[in-house]
C-alpha positions as CSV (number, residue, x, y, z in Angstrom):
1,M,0.0,0.0,0.0
2,A,2.8,2.5,0.8
3,D,4.4,1.8,-2.5
4,Q,1.2,3.1,-4.2
5,Q,1.6,6.5,-2.5
6,I,5.3,7.2,-3.3
7,N,4.5,9.4,-6.2
8,N,1.4,11.0,-4.7
9,P,2.2,14.5,-3.6
10,L,-1.1,14.7,-1.7
11,H,-0.3,11.7,0.5
12,G,-0.5,12.7,4.1
13,I,-2.1,16.1,3.4
14,T,-5.6,16.5,4.8
15,L,-8.4,18.0,2.9
16,E,-8.7,20.6,5.7
17,K,-5.1,21.7,5.2
18,I,-5.7,21.9,1.4
19,V,-8.7,24.2,1.8
20,T,-7.1,26.2,4.6
21,D,-3.9,26.8,2.6
22,L,-5.8,27.7,-0.6
23,Q,-8.1,30.1,1.3
24,A,-5.1,31.8,3.0
25,H,-3.3,32.1,-0.4
26,Y,-6.2,33.2,-2.6
27,G,-8.9,34.4,-0.2
28,W,-12.5,33.3,-0.6
29,E,-13.4,35.7,-3.4
30,Q,-10.5,34.7,-5.7
31,L,-10.9,31.0,-4.8
32,G,-14.6,31.2,-5.7
33,S,-13.7,32.7,-9.1
34,L,-11.1,30.0,-9.8
35,I,-13.4,27.2,-8.7
36,R,-17.1,28.1,-9.1
37,I,-18.8,26.2,-6.3
38,D,-21.2,27.7,-3.7
39,C,-19.1,26.8,-0.7
40,F,-16.4,29.2,-1.9
41,N,-18.9,31.9,-3.1
42,K,-21.8,32.0,-0.7
43,N,-21.4,30.0,2.5
44,Q,-17.7,30.8,2.9
45,S,-16.2,28.6,5.7
46,V,-13.8,25.8,5.9
47,K,-16.4,23.6,7.5
48,S,-19.0,24.0,4.8
49,S,-16.3,23.5,2.1
50,L,-15.2,20.3,3.7
51,N,-18.7,19.0,3.9
52,F,-19.3,19.7,0.3
53,L,-16.0,18.5,-1.0
54,R,-16.3,15.2,0.9
55,K,-19.6,14.5,-0.9
56,M,-18.6,15.7,-4.4
57,P,-15.5,13.9,-5.8
58,W,-15.5,16.1,-9.0
59,A,-15.2,19.3,-6.8
60,R,-12.6,17.7,-4.6
61,K,-10.5,16.9,-7.6
62,K,-10.6,20.5,-8.8
63,V,-9.5,21.7,-5.4
64,E,-6.7,19.2,-5.2
65,D,-5.5,20.1,-8.7
66,L,-5.5,23.8,-7.8
67,F,-3.6,23.0,-4.6
68,L,-1.0,21.1,-6.6
69,D,-0.7,23.8,-9.3
70,T,-0.4,26.5,-6.7
71,F,2.1,24.9,-4.2
72,Y,3.8,22.1,-6.1
73,K,4.8,23.7,-9.4
74,K,8.1,22.4,-10.8
């Protein structure tokens, strides 16, 4: 199992850390314009974002991709 995670840059990073870091870096307004989902535009909180992202894999993928593009550019 650990061998499967060697090349995964998100291994060990919680969804809460991802959302918190993105919000600190971009702010809710810019984050909401980059990824158009209501939890970033209307009900702006880490808690509501986590609830939504845990239920919607497509949205979580977009957030994870933005996190990687923002903090792990080569």
